[in-house]
mmCIF file as Biopython writes it, N, C-alpha, C and O atoms, coordinates in Angstrom:
data_model
#
loop_
_atom_site.group_PDB
_atom_site.id
_atom_site.type_symbol
_atom_site.label_atom_id
_atom_site.label_alt_id
_atom_site.label_comp_id
_atom_site.label_asym_id
_atom_site.label_entity_id
_atom_site.label_seq_id
_atom_site.pdbx_PDB_ins_code
_atom_site.Cartn_x
_atom_site.Cartn_y
_atom_site.Cartn_z
_atom_site.occupancy
_atom_site.B_iso_or_equiv
_atom_site.auth_seq_id
_atom_site.auth_asym_id
_atom_site.pdbx_PDB_model_num
ATOM 1   N N  . UNK A ? 1  ? 0.845   -1.391  0.364  1.0 0.0 1  A 1 
ATOM 2   C CA . UNK A ? 1  ? 0.032   0.064   -0.218 1.0 0.0 1  A 1 
ATOM 3   C C  . UNK A ? 1  ? 1.024   1.074   0.073  1.0 0.0 1  A 1 
ATOM 4   O O  . UNK A ? 1  ? 2.011   1.022   0.807  1.0 0.0 1  A 1 
ATOM 5   N N  . UNK A ? 2  ? 0.518   2.097   -0.722 1.0 0.0 2  A 1 
ATOM 6   C CA . UNK A ? 2  ? 1.346   3.049   -1.106 1.0 0.0 2  A 1 
ATOM 7   C C  . UNK A ? 2  ? 0.456   4.408   -0.876 1.0 0.0 2  A 1 
ATOM 8   O O  . UNK A ? 2  ? -0.735  4.332   -1.179 1.0 0.0 2  A 1 
ATOM 9   N N  . UNK A ? 3  ? 0.963   5.656   -0.354 1.0 0.0 3  A 1 
ATOM 10  C CA . UNK A ? 3  ? 0.439   7.074   -0.608 1.0 0.0 3  A 1 
ATOM 11  C C  . UNK A ? 3  ? 1.510   8.346   -1.252 1.0 0.0 3  A 1 
ATOM 12  O O  . UNK A ? 3  ? 2.701   8.502   -0.980 1.0 0.0 3  A 1 
ATOM 13  N N  . UNK A ? 4  ? 0.774   9.050   -2.049 1.0 0.0 4  A 1 
ATOM 14  C CA . UNK A ? 4  ? 1.895   9.889   -2.848 1.0 0.0 4  A 1 
ATOM 15  C C  . UNK A ? 4  ? 1.641   11.151  -2.088 1.0 0.0 4  A 1 
ATOM 16  O O  . UNK A ? 4  ? 0.519   11.351  -1.622 1.0 0.0 4  A 1 
ATOM 17  N N  . UNK A ? 5  ? 2.269   11.712  -1.987 1.0 0.0 5  A 1 
ATOM 18  C CA . UNK A ? 5  ? 2.681   13.134  -1.390 1.0 0.0 5  A 1 
ATOM 19  C C  . UNK A ? 5  ? 2.260   13.982  -2.425 1.0 0.0 5  A 1 
ATOM 20  O O  . UNK A ? 5  ? 2.803   14.054  -3.528 1.0 0.0 5  A 1 
ATOM 21  N N  . UNK A ? 6  ? 1.191   14.683  -2.015 1.0 0.0 6  A 1 
ATOM 22  C CA . UNK A ? 6  ? 0.391   15.842  -2.578 1.0 0.0 6  A 1 
ATOM 23  C C  . UNK A ? 6  ? 0.899   17.297  -2.915 1.0 0.0 6  A 1 
ATOM 24  O O  . UNK A ? 6  ? 1.640   17.761  -2.048 1.0 0.0 6  A 1 
ATOM 25  N N  . UNK A ? 7  ? 0.688   17.983  -3.833 1.0 0.0 7  A 1 
ATOM 26  C CA . UNK A ? 7  ? 1.246   19.236  -3.759 1.0 0.0 7  A 1 
ATOM 27  C C  . UNK A ? 7  ? 0.692   19.805  -2.112 1.0 0.0 7  A 1 
ATOM 28  O O  . UNK A ? 7  ? -0.427  19.628  -1.630 1.0 0.0 7  A 1 
ATOM 29  N N  . UNK A ? 8  ? 2.190   20.718  -1.308 1.0 0.0 8  A 1 
ATOM 30  C CA . UNK A ? 8  ? 1.818   21.512  -0.770 1.0 0.0 8  A 1 
ATOM 31  C C  . UNK A ? 8  ? 1.219   20.773  0.469  1.0 0.0 8  A 1 
ATOM 32  O O  . UNK A ? 8  ? 0.382   21.305  1.199  1.0 0.0 8  A 1 
ATOM 33  N N  . UNK A ? 9  ? 1.784   19.305  0.688  1.0 0.0 9  A 1 
ATOM 34  C CA . UNK A ? 9  ? 0.890   18.789  1.479  1.0 0.0 9  A 1 
ATOM 35  C C  . UNK A ? 9  ? 1.798   18.717  2.562  1.0 0.0 9  A 1 
ATOM 36  O O  . UNK A ? 9  ? 2.967   18.886  2.215  1.0 0.0 9  A 1 
ATOM 37  N N  . UNK A ? 10 ? 1.589   18.490  3.935  1.0 0.0 10 A 1 
ATOM 38  C CA . UNK A ? 10 ? 2.627   17.972  4.840  1.0 0.0 10 A 1 
ATOM 39  C C  . UNK A ? 10 ? 3.036   16.819  5.134  1.0 0.0 10 A 1 
ATOM 40  O O  . UNK A ? 10 ? 2.614   15.992  4.325  1.0 0.0 10 A 1 
ATOM 41  N N  . UNK A ? 11 ? 3.908   16.224  6.226  1.0 0.0 11 A 1 
ATOM 42  C CA . UNK A ? 11 ? 4.349   14.952  6.006  1.0 0.0 11 A 1 
ATOM 43  C C  . UNK A ? 11 ? 3.353   14.264  7.072  1.0 0.0 11 A 1 
ATOM 44  O O  . UNK A ? 11 ? 2.998   13.085  7.051  1.0 0.0 11 A 1 
ATOM 45  N N  . UNK A ? 12 ? 2.981   15.232  7.995  1.0 0.0 12 A 1 
ATOM 46  C CA . UNK A ? 12 ? 1.931   14.790  9.192  1.0 0.0 12 A 1 
ATOM 47  C C  . UNK A ? 12 ? 0.339   14.087  8.408  1.0 0.0 12 A 1 
ATOM 48  O O  . UNK A ? 12 ? -0.179  12.978  8.545  1.0 0.0 12 A 1 
ATOM 49  N N  . UNK A ? 13 ? -0.113  15.389  7.516  1.0 0.0 13 A 1 
ATOM 50  C CA . UNK A ? 13 ? -1.114  14.564  6.701  1.0 0.0 13 A 1 
ATOM 51  C C  . UNK A ? 13 ? -0.592  13.237  5.820  1.0 0.0 13 A 1 
ATOM 52  O O  . UNK A ? 13 ? -1.208  12.185  5.995  1.0 0.0 13 A 1 
ATOM 53  N N  . UNK A ? 14 ? 0.105   13.252  5.232  1.0 0.0 14 A 1 
ATOM 54  C CA . UNK A ? 14 ? 0.596   12.232  4.708  1.0 0.0 14 A 1 
ATOM 55  C C  . UNK A ? 14 ? 0.479   10.729  5.323  1.0 0.0 14 A 1 
ATOM 56  O O  . UNK A ? 14 ? 0.159   9.726   4.686  1.0 0.0 14 A 1 
ATOM 57  N N  . UNK A ? 15 ? 0.796   10.798  6.652  1.0 0.0 15 A 1 
ATOM 58  C CA . UNK A ? 15 ? 0.974   10.170  7.739  1.0 0.0 15 A 1 
ATOM 59  C C  . UNK A ? 15 ? -0.495  9.561   7.743  1.0 0.0 15 A 1 
ATOM 60  O O  . UNK A ? 15 ? -0.847  8.486   7.257  1.0 0.0 15 A 1 
ATOM 61  N N  . UNK A ? 16 ? -1.316  10.569  8.451  1.0 0.0 16 A 1 
ATOM 62  C CA . UNK A ? 16 ? -2.696  10.334  8.312  1.0 0.0 16 A 1 
ATOM 63  C C  . UNK A ? 16 ? -3.260  9.896   7.432  1.0 0.0 16 A 1 
ATOM 64  O O  . UNK A ? 16 ? -4.122  9.060   7.705  1.0 0.0 16 A 1 
ATOM 65  N N  . UNK A ? 17 ? -3.029  10.262  5.967  1.0 0.0 17 A 1 
ATOM 66  C CA . UNK A ? 17 ? -3.891  9.463   5.178  1.0 0.0 17 A 1 
ATOM 67  C C  . UNK A ? 17 ? -3.678  8.107   5.032  1.0 0.0 17 A 1 
ATOM 68  O O  . UNK A ? 17 ? -4.583  7.273   5.050  1.0 0.0 17 A 1 
ATOM 69  N N  . UNK A ? 18 ? -2.459  7.857   4.882  1.0 0.0 18 A 1 
ATOM 70  C CA . UNK A ? 18 ? -1.945  6.172   5.178  1.0 0.0 18 A 1 
ATOM 71  C C  . UNK A ? 18 ? -2.119  5.677   6.167  1.0 0.0 18 A 1 
ATOM 72  O O  . UNK A ? 18 ? -1.985  4.456   6.086  1.0 0.0 18 A 1 
ATOM 73  N N  . UNK A ? 19 ? -2.430  6.118   7.368  1.0 0.0 19 A 1 
ATOM 74  C CA . UNK A ? 19 ? -2.924  5.396   8.883  1.0 0.0 19 A 1 
ATOM 75  C C  . UNK A ? 19 ? -4.346  5.138   8.449  1.0 0.0 19 A 1 
ATOM 76  O O  . UNK A ? 19 ? -4.824  4.024   8.663  1.0 0.0 19 A 1 
ATOM 77  N N  . UNK A ? 20 ? -5.131  6.166   7.799  1.0 0.0 20 A 1 
ATOM 78  C CA . UNK A ? 20 ? -6.492  5.683   7.657  1.0 0.0 20 A 1 
ATOM 79  C C  . UNK A ? 20 ? -6.644  4.705   6.425  1.0 0.0 20 A 1 
ATOM 80  O O  . UNK A ? 20 ? -7.620  3.973   6.585  1.0 0.0 20 A 1 
ATOM 81  N N  . UNK A ? 21 ? -5.856  4.439   5.047  1.0 0.0 21 A 1 
ATOM 82  C CA . UNK A ? 21 ? -6.022  3.913   4.202  1.0 0.0 21 A 1 
ATOM 83  C C  . UNK A ? 21 ? -5.700  2.495   4.518  1.0 0.0 21 A 1 
ATOM 84  O O  . UNK A ? 21 ? -6.096  1.556   3.828  1.0 0.0 21 A 1 
ATOM 85  N N  . UNK A ? 22 ? -4.818  2.348   5.802  1.0 0.0 22 A 1 
ATOM 86  C CA . UNK A ? 22 ? -4.253  1.013   6.463  1.0 0.0 22 A 1 
ATOM 87  C C  . UNK A ? 22 ? -5.880  0.271   7.005  1.0 0.0 22 A 1 
ATOM 88  O O  . UNK A ? 22 ? -6.387  -0.795  6.656  1.0 0.0 22 A 1 
ATOM 89  N N  . UNK A ? 23 ? -6.453  1.466   8.101  1.0 0.0 23 A 1 
ATOM 90  C CA . UNK A ? 23 ? -7.672  1.038   8.862  1.0 0.0 23 A 1 
ATOM 91  C C  . UNK A ? 23 ? -8.824  0.758   7.998  1.0 0.0 23 A 1 
ATOM 92  O O  . UNK A ? 23 ? -9.644  -0.111  8.295  1.0 0.0 23 A 1 
ATOM 93  N N  . UNK A ? 24 ? -8.905  1.457   6.956  1.0 0.0 24 A 1 
ATOM 94  C CA . UNK A ? 24 ? -9.638  0.941   5.644  1.0 0.0 24 A 1 
ATOM 95  C C  . UNK A ? 24 ? -9.513  -0.014  5.256  1.0 0.0 24 A 1 
ATOM 96  O O  . UNK A ? 24 ? -10.603 -0.554  5.066  1.0 0.0 24 A 1 
ATOM 97  N N  . UNK A ? 25 ? -8.846  -0.494  5.046  1.0 0.0 25 A 1 
ATOM 98  C CA . UNK A ? 25 ? -8.500  -1.580  4.498  1.0 0.0 25 A 1 
ATOM 99  C C  . UNK A ? 25 ? -8.423  -2.876  5.225  1.0 0.0 25 A 1 
ATOM 100 O O  . UNK A ? 25 ? -8.636  -3.947  4.657  1.0 0.0 25 A 1 
ATOM 101 N N  . UNK A ? 26 ? -8.133  -2.776  6.425  1.0 0.0 26 A 1 
ATOM 102 C CA . UNK A ? 26 ? -8.876  -3.603  7.538  1.0 0.0 26 A 1 
ATOM 103 C C  . UNK A ? 26 ? -7.190  -4.898  7.701  1.0 0.0 26 A 1 
ATOM 104 O O  . UNK A ? 26 ? -7.110  -6.066  8.082  1.0 0.0 26 A 1 
ATOM 105 N N  . UNK A ? 27 ? -6.104  -3.871  7.177  1.0 0.0 27 A 1 
ATOM 106 C CA . UNK A ? 27 ? -4.962  -4.594  7.369  1.0 0.0 27 A 1 
ATOM 107 C C  . UNK A ? 27 ? -4.400  -5.062  8.300  1.0 0.0 27 A 1 
ATOM 108 O O  . UNK A ? 27 ? -3.809  -6.140  8.227  1.0 0.0 27 A 1 
ATOM 109 N N  . UNK A ? 28 ? -4.486  -4.152  9.657  1.0 0.0 28 A 1 
ATOM 110 C CA . UNK A ? 28 ? -4.004  -4.372  10.748 1.0 0.0 28 A 1 
ATOM 111 C C  . UNK A ? 28 ? -5.000  -5.500  11.647 1.0 0.0 28 A 1 
ATOM 112 O O  . UNK A ? 28 ? -4.530  -6.125  12.598 1.0 0.0 28 A 1 
ATOM 113 N N  . UNK A ? 29 ? -5.791  -5.585  11.399 1.0 0.0 29 A 1 
ATOM 114 C CA . UNK A ? 29 ? -6.778  -7.011  11.771 1.0 0.0 29 A 1 
ATOM 115 C C  . UNK A ? 29 ? -6.360  -7.739  11.127 1.0 0.0 29 A 1 
ATOM 116 O O  . UNK A ? 29 ? -5.638  -8.549  11.710 1.0 0.0 29 A 1 
ATOM 117 N N  . UNK A ? 30 ? -6.490  -7.895  9.871  1.0 0.0 30 A 1 
ATOM 118 C CA . UNK A ? 30 ? -5.734  -9.436  9.237  1.0 0.0 30 A 1 
ATOM 119 C C  . UNK A ? 30 ? -4.384  -9.751  9.751  1.0 0.0 30 A 1 
ATOM 120 O O  . UNK A ? 30 ? -4.157  -10.894 10.147 1.0 0.0 30 A 1 
ATOM 121 N N  . UNK A ? 31 ? -3.464  -8.837  9.781  1.0 0.0 31 A 1 
ATOM 122 C CA . UNK A ? 31 ? -2.078  -9.340  10.176 1.0 0.0 31 A 1 
ATOM 123 C C  . UNK A ? 31 ? -2.280  -9.621  11.732 1.0 0.0 31 A 1 
ATOM 124 O O  . UNK A ? 31 ? -1.771  -10.657 12.159 1.0 0.0 31 A 1 
ATOM 125 N N  . UNK A ? 32 ? -2.969  -8.806  12.616 1.0 0.0 32 A 1 
ATOM 126 C CA . UNK A ? 32 ? -2.889  -9.485  14.130 1.0 0.0 32 A 1 
ATOM 127 C C  . UNK A ? 32 ? -4.167  -10.699 14.250 1.0 0.0 32 A 1 
ATOM 128 O O  . UNK A ? 32 ? -4.450  -10.973 15.416 1.0 0.0 32 A 1 
ATOM 129 N N  . UNK A ? 33 ? -5.107  -11.585 12.983 1.0 0.0 33 A 1 
ATOM 130 C CA . UNK A ? 33 ? -5.326  -12.297 12.927 1.0 0.0 33 A 1 
ATOM 131 C C  . UNK A ? 33 ? -4.960  -13.453 12.875 1.0 0.0 33 A 1 
ATOM 132 O O  . UNK A ? 33 ? -5.409  -14.464 13.416 1.0 0.0 33 A 1 
ATOM 133 N N  . UNK A ? 34 ? -3.672  -13.208 11.845 1.0 0.0 34 A 1 
ATOM 134 C CA . UNK A ? 34 ? -3.072  -14.266 11.134 1.0 0.0 34 A 1 
ATOM 135 C C  . UNK A ? 34 ? -1.485  -14.676 12.287 1.0 0.0 34 A 1 
ATOM 136 O O  . UNK A ? 34 ? -0.772  -15.677 12.220 1.0 0.0 34 A 1 
ATOM 137 N N  . UNK A ? 35 ? -1.378  -13.593 13.161 1.0 0.0 35 A 1 
ATOM 138 C CA . UNK A ? 35 ? -0.019  -13.796 14.012 1.0 0.0 35 A 1 
ATOM 139 C C  . UNK A ? 35 ? -0.217  -15.149 14.995 1.0 0.0 35 A 1 
ATOM 140 O O  . UNK A ? 35 ? 0.798   -15.612 15.516 1.0 0.0 35 A 1 
ATOM 141 N N  . UNK A ? 36 ? -1.224  -15.641 15.193 1.0 0.0 36 A 1 
ATOM 142 C CA . UNK A ? 36 ? -1.377  -16.938 16.083 1.0 0.0 36 A 1 
ATOM 143 C C  . UNK A ? 36 ? -2.386  -18.134 15.436 1.0 0.0 36 A 1 
ATOM 144 O O  . UNK A ? 36 ? -3.420  -17.847 14.833 1.0 0.0 36 A 1 
ATOM 145 N N  . UNK A ? 37 ? -2.096  -18.997 15.575 1.0 0.0 37 A 1 
ATOM 146 C CA . UNK A ? 37 ? -2.858  -20.113 14.783 1.0 0.0 37 A 1 
ATOM 147 C C  . UNK A ? 37 ? -4.082  -20.201 15.773 1.0 0.0 37 A 1 
ATOM 148 O O  . UNK A ? 37 ? -3.874  -19.960 16.962 1.0 0.0 37 A 1 
ATOM 149 N N  . UNK A ? 38 ? -5.149  -20.481 15.409 1.0 0.0 38 A 1 
ATOM 150 C CA . UNK A ? 38 ? -6.397  -20.704 15.757 1.0 0.0 38 A 1 
ATOM 151 C C  . UNK A ? 38 ? -7.044  -22.102 15.368 1.0 0.0 38 A 1 
ATOM 152 O O  . UNK A ? 38 ? -6.887  -22.609 14.257 1.0 0.0 38 A 1 
ATOM 153 N N  . UNK A ? 39 ? -7.723  -22.622 16.301 1.0 0.0 39 A 1 
ATOM 154 C CA . UNK A ? 39 ? -7.705  -24.031 16.109 1.0 0.0 39 A 1 
ATOM 155 C C  . UNK A ? 39 ? -9.697  -23.522 15.312 1.0 0.0 39 A 1 
ATOM 156 O O  . UNK A ? 39 ? -10.468 -22.574 15.164 1.0 0.0 39 A 1 
ATOM 157 N N  . UNK A ? 40 ? -9.572  -24.747 15.106 1.0 0.0 40 A 1 
ATOM 158 C CA . UNK A ? 40 ? -11.330 -23.784 14.081 1.0 0.0 40 A 1 
ATOM 159 C C  . UNK A ? 40 ? -12.303 -24.120 14.797 1.0 0.0 40 A 1 
ATOM 160 O O  . UNK A ? 40 ? -13.288 -23.478 14.432 1.0 0.0 40 A 1 
ATOM 161 N N  . UNK A ? 41 ? -12.619 -25.036 15.923 1.0 0.0 41 A 1 
ATOM 162 C CA . UNK A ? 41 ? -13.518 -24.590 17.048 1.0 0.0 41 A 1 
ATOM 163 C C  . UNK A ? 41 ? -13.458 -23.233 17.532 1.0 0.0 41 A 1 
ATOM 164 O O  . UNK A ? 41 ? -14.468 -22.530 17.540 1.0 0.0 41 A 1 
ATOM 165 N N  . UNK A ? 42 ? -12.264 -22.795 17.962 1.0 0.0 42 A 1 
ATOM 166 C CA . UNK A ? 42 ? -12.195 -21.482 18.800 1.0 0.0 42 A 1 
ATOM 167 C C  . UNK A ? 42 ? -12.875 -20.346 17.496 1.0 0.0 42 A 1 
ATOM 168 O O  . UNK A ? 42 ? -13.710 -19.548 17.922 1.0 0.0 42 A 1 
ATOM 169 N N  . UNK A ? 43 ? -12.598 -20.280 16.236 1.0 0.0 43 A 1 
ATOM 170 C CA . UNK A ? 43 ? -13.089 -19.830 15.291 1.0 0.0 43 A 1 
ATOM 171 C C  . UNK A ? 43 ? -14.366 -19.451 15.222 1.0 0.0 43 A 1 
ATOM 172 O O  . UNK A ? 43 ? -14.918 -18.353 15.153 1.0 0.0 43 A 1 
ATOM 173 N N  . UNK A ? 44 ? -14.818 -20.802 15.259 1.0 0.0 44 A 1 
ATOM 174 C CA . UNK A ? 44 ? -16.677 -21.299 15.063 1.0 0.0 44 A 1 
ATOM 175 C C  . UNK A ? 44 ? -17.101 -20.411 16.557 1.0 0.0 44 A 1 
ATOM 176 O O  . UNK A ? 44 ? -17.905 -19.483 16.639 1.0 0.0 44 A 1 
ATOM 177 N N  . UNK A ? 45 ? -16.289 -21.023 17.659 1.0 0.0 45 A 1 
ATOM 178 C CA . UNK A ? 45 ? -16.960 -19.970 18.772 1.0 0.0 45 A 1 
ATOM 179 C C  . UNK A ? 45 ? -16.725 -18.796 19.127 1.0 0.0 45 A 1 
ATOM 180 O O  . UNK A ? 45 ? -17.113 -18.521 20.262 1.0 0.0 45 A 1 
ATOM 181 N N  . UNK A ? 46 ? -16.021 -17.680 18.328 1.0 0.0 46 A 1 
ATOM 182 C CA . UNK A ? 46 ? -15.724 -16.649 18.243 1.0 0.0 46 A 1 
ATOM 183 C C  . UNK A ? 46 ? -16.792 -16.133 17.292 1.0 0.0 46 A 1 
ATOM 184 O O  . UNK A ? 46 ? -17.446 -15.180 17.715 1.0 0.0 46 A 1 
ATOM 185 N N  . UNK A ? 47 ? -17.114 -16.648 15.947 1.0 0.0 47 A 1 
ATOM 186 C CA . UNK A ? 47 ? -18.209 -16.316 15.462 1.0 0.0 47 A 1 
ATOM 187 C C  . UNK A ? 47 ? -19.062 -16.189 16.134 1.0 0.0 47 A 1 
ATOM 188 O O  . UNK A ? 47 ? -19.456 -15.081 16.501 1.0 0.0 47 A 1 
ATOM 189 N N  . UNK A ? 48 ? -19.646 -17.420 16.523 1.0 0.0 48 A 1 
ATOM 190 C CA . UNK A ? 48 ? -21.187 -17.875 17.111 1.0 0.0 48 A 1 
ATOM 191 C C  . UNK A ? 48 ? -21.181 -16.206 18.116 1.0 0.0 48 A 1 
ATOM 192 O O  . UNK A ? 48 ? -21.656 -15.220 17.552 1.0 0.0 48 A 1 
ATOM 193 N N  . UNK A ? 49 ? -20.710 -16.084 19.325 1.0 0.0 49 A 1 
ATOM 194 C CA . UNK A ? 49 ? -20.520 -14.915 20.358 1.0 0.0 49 A 1 
ATOM 195 C C  . UNK A ? 49 ? -20.425 -13.486 19.673 1.0 0.0 49 A 1 
ATOM 196 O O  . UNK A ? 49 ? -20.639 -12.411 20.234 1.0 0.0 49 A 1 
ATOM 197 N N  . UNK A ? 50 ? -19.989 -13.729 18.086 1.0 0.0 50 A 1 
ATOM 198 C CA . UNK A ? 50 ? -19.874 -12.144 17.650 1.0 0.0 50 A 1 
ATOM 199 C C  . UNK A ? 50 ? -21.440 -11.924 17.101 1.0 0.0 50 A 1 
ATOM 200 O O  . UNK A ? 50 ? -22.010 -10.840 16.977 1.0 0.0 50 A 1 
ATOM 201 N N  . UNK A ? 51 ? -21.970 -13.239 16.810 1.0 0.0 51 A 1 
ATOM 202 C CA . UNK A ? 51 ? -23.474 -13.168 15.979 1.0 0.0 51 A 1 
ATOM 203 C C  . UNK A ? 51 ? -24.472 -13.250 17.404 1.0 0.0 51 A 1 
ATOM 204 O O  . UNK A ? 51 ? -25.640 -12.860 17.391 1.0 0.0 51 A 1 
ATOM 205 N N  . UNK A ? 52 ? -23.903 -13.736 18.435 1.0 0.0 52 A 1 
ATOM 206 C CA . UNK A ? 52 ? -25.076 -13.489 19.395 1.0 0.0 52 A 1 
ATOM 207 C C  . UNK A ? 52 ? -25.168 -11.819 20.239 1.0 0.0 52 A 1 
ATOM 208 O O  . UNK A ? 52 ? -26.063 -11.446 20.998 1.0 0.0 52 A 1 
ATOM 209 N N  . UNK A ? 53 ? -24.058 -11.118 19.845 1.0 0.0 53 A 1 
ATOM 210 C CA . UNK A ? 53 ? -23.412 -9.923  19.912 1.0 0.0 53 A 1 
ATOM 211 C C  . UNK A ? 53 ? -24.423 -8.784  19.574 1.0 0.0 53 A 1 
ATOM 212 O O  . UNK A ? 53 ? -25.006 -7.946  20.262 1.0 0.0 53 A 1 
ATOM 213 N N  . UNK A ? 54 ? -24.401 -9.079  18.261 1.0 0.0 54 A 1 
ATOM 214 C CA . UNK A ? 54 ? -24.581 -8.310  17.137 1.0 0.0 54 A 1 
ATOM 215 C C  . UNK A ? 54 ? -26.412 -8.562  17.438 1.0 0.0 54 A 1 
ATOM 216 O O  . UNK A ? 54 ? -27.154 -7.591  17.294 1.0 0.0 54 A 1 
ATOM 217 N N  . UNK A ? 55 ? -26.890 -9.687  17.780 1.0 0.0 55 A 1 
ATOM 218 C CA . UNK A ? 55 ? -28.237 -9.894  17.610 1.0 0.0 55 A 1 
ATOM 219 C C  . UNK A ? 55 ? -29.165 -9.123  19.102 1.0 0.0 55 A 1 
ATOM 220 O O  . UNK A ? 55 ? -30.245 -8.544  19.219 1.0 0.0 55 A 1 
ATOM 221 N N  . UNK A ? 56 ? -27.912 -9.556  20.174 1.0 0.0 56 A 1 
ATOM 222 C CA . UNK A ? 56 ? -28.422 -8.498  21.557 1.0 0.0 56 A 1 
ATOM 223 C C  . UNK A ? 56 ? -28.164 -6.939  20.920 1.0 0.0 56 A 1 
ATOM 224 O O  . UNK A ? 56 ? -28.930 -6.093  21.381 1.0 0.0 56 A 1 
ATOM 225 N N  . UNK A ? 57 ? -27.574 -6.651  20.318 1.0 0.0 57 A 1 
ATOM 226 C CA . UNK A ? 57 ? -27.288 -5.005  20.187 1.0 0.0 57 A 1 
ATOM 227 C C  . UNK A ? 57 ? -28.354 -4.470  19.444 1.0 0.0 57 A 1 
ATOM 228 O O  . UNK A ? 57 ? -28.852 -3.375  19.706 1.0 0.0 57 A 1 
ATOM 229 N N  . UNK A ? 58 ? -28.754 -5.259  18.451 1.0 0.0 58 A 1 
ATOM 230 C CA . UNK A ? 58 ? -29.909 -4.680  17.394 1.0 0.0 58 A 1 
ATOM 231 C C  . UNK A ? 58 ? -31.347 -5.076  18.586 1.0 0.0 58 A 1 
ATOM 232 O O  . UNK A ? 58 ? -32.386 -4.513  18.240 1.0 0.0 58 A 1 
ATOM 233 N N  . UNK A ? 59 ? -31.432 -5.673  19.474 1.0 0.0 59 A 1 
ATOM 234 C CA . UNK A ? 59 ? -32.881 -5.849  20.277 1.0 0.0 59 A 1 
ATOM 235 C C  . UNK A ? 59 ? -32.476 -4.342  21.176 1.0 0.0 59 A 1 
ATOM 236 O O  . UNK A ? 59 ? -33.222 -3.364  21.214 1.0 0.0 59 A 1 
ATOM 237 N N  . UNK A ? 60 ? -31.546 -4.407  21.650 1.0 0.0 60 A 1 
ATOM 238 C CA . UNK A ? 60 ? -31.634 -2.748  22.497 1.0 0.0 60 A 1 
ATOM 239 C C  . UNK A ? 60 ? -31.782 -2.150  21.277 1.0 0.0 60 A 1 
ATOM 240 O O  . UNK A ? 60 ? -32.983 -2.250  21.023 1.0 0.0 60 A 1 
ATOM 241 N N  . UNK A ? 61 ? -31.342 -1.695  20.558 1.0 0.0 61 A 1 
ATOM 242 C CA . UNK A ? 61 ? -31.714 -0.790  19.299 1.0 0.0 61 A 1 
ATOM 243 C C  . UNK A ? 61 ? -33.133 -0.655  19.048 1.0 0.0 61 A 1 
ATOM 244 O O  . UNK A ? 61 ? -33.635 0.467   18.977 1.0 0.0 61 A 1 
ATOM 245 N N  . UNK A ? 62 ? -33.882 -1.806  18.894 1.0 0.0 62 A 1 
ATOM 246 C CA . UNK A ? 62 ? -34.944 -1.974  18.720 1.0 0.0 62 A 1 
ATOM 247 C C  . UNK A ? 62 ? -35.774 -1.476  20.061 1.0 0.0 62 A 1 
ATOM 248 O O  . UNK A ? 62 ? -36.715 -0.701  19.890 1.0 0.0 62 A 1 
ATOM 249 N N  . UNK A ? 63 ? -35.433 -1.914  21.389 1.0 0.0 63 A 1 
ATOM 250 C CA . UNK A ? 63 ? -36.163 -1.619  22.094 1.0 0.0 63 A 1 
ATOM 251 C C  . UNK A ? 63 ? -36.504 0.177   22.390 1.0 0.0 63 A 1 
ATOM 252 O O  . UNK A ? 63 ? -37.579 0.738   22.600 1.0 0.0 63 A 1 
ATOM 253 N N  . UNK A ? 64 ? -34.849 0.835   22.282 1.0 0.0 64 A 1 
ATOM 254 C CA . UNK A ? 64 ? -34.681 1.959   22.246 1.0 0.0 64 A 1 
ATOM 255 C C  . UNK A ? 64 ? -35.756 2.883   21.241 1.0 0.0 64 A 1 
ATOM 256 O O  . UNK A ? 64 ? -36.470 3.778   21.693 1.0 0.0 64 A 1 
ATOM 257 N N  . UNK A ? 65 ? -35.727 2.572   20.134 1.0 0.0 65 A 1 
ATOM 258 C CA . UNK A ? 65 ? -37.084 3.109   18.886 1.0 0.0 65 A 1 
ATOM 259 C C  . UNK A ? 65 ? -38.138 2.877   19.702 1.0 0.0 65 A 1 
ATOM 260 O O  . UNK A ? 65 ? -38.811 3.864   20.001 1.0 0.0 65 A 1 
ATOM 261 N N  . UNK A ? 66 ? -38.466 1.780   20.155 1.0 0.0 66 A 1 
ATOM 262 C CA . UNK A ? 66 ? -39.741 1.697   20.704 1.0 0.0 66 A 1 
ATOM 263 C C  . UNK A ? 66 ? -40.224 2.561   21.357 1.0 0.0 66 A 1 
ATOM 264 O O  . UNK A ? 66 ? -41.252 3.155   21.035 1.0 0.0 66 A 1 
ATOM 265 N N  . UNK A ? 67 ? -39.438 2.817   22.580 1.0 0.0 67 A 1 
ATOM 266 C CA . UNK A ? 67 ? -39.654 3.646   24.054 1.0 0.0 67 A 1 
ATOM 267 C C  . UNK A ? 67 ? -39.591 5.084   23.477 1.0 0.0 67 A 1 
ATOM 268 O O  . UNK A ? 67 ? -40.164 5.914   24.183 1.0 0.0 67 A 1 
ATOM 269 N N  . UNK A ? 68 ? -38.993 5.573   22.296 1.0 0.0 68 A 1 
ATOM 270 C CA . UNK A ? 68 ? -38.962 6.851   22.194 1.0 0.0 68 A 1 
ATOM 271 C C  . UNK A ? 68 ? -40.317 7.307   21.153 1.0 0.0 68 A 1 
ATOM 272 O O  . UNK A ? 68 ? -40.765 8.453   21.136 1.0 0.0 68 A 1 
ATOM 273 N N  . UNK A ? 69 ? -40.816 6.265   20.372 1.0 0.0 69 A 1 
ATOM 274 C CA . UNK A ? 69 ? -42.118 6.177   19.914 1.0 0.0 69 A 1 
ATOM 275 C C  . UNK A ? 69 ? -42.963 6.462   20.634 1.0 0.0 69 A 1 
ATOM 276 O O  . UNK A ? 69 ? -43.868 7.156   20.169 1.0 0.0 69 A 1 
ATOM 277 N N  . UNK A ? 70 ? -43.027 6.049   22.067 1.0 0.0 70 A 1 
ATOM 278 C CA . UNK A ? 70 ? -43.927 6.215   23.105 1.0 0.0 70 A 1 
ATOM 279 C C  . UNK A ? 70 ? -44.212 7.559   23.631 1.0 0.0 70 A 1 
ATOM 280 O O  . UNK A ? 70 ? -45.013 7.704   24.554 1.0 0.0 70 A 1 
#
C-alpha cells in the first residue's frame, strides 16, 4: 500500500492519510488475526459469540426506538 505526497501537503497529513487507508483496508486486523494459529473450534466459537453480540445489540436498538415512539 502506498500514498503519494500531494502538492503543498505536510508529512503529518500524509501519514494520517496512510494510517486511514490501512485502517479502512483492515490490514492490521488481518495481520493480528494471522499472528497466531487458532483451532477451527475457536474460530467457530468466536463467530457464534460475535453473532450473539450483534443480535443483542439490535434488540437493544429496537427497544430504544420503541420507547422513543411512545
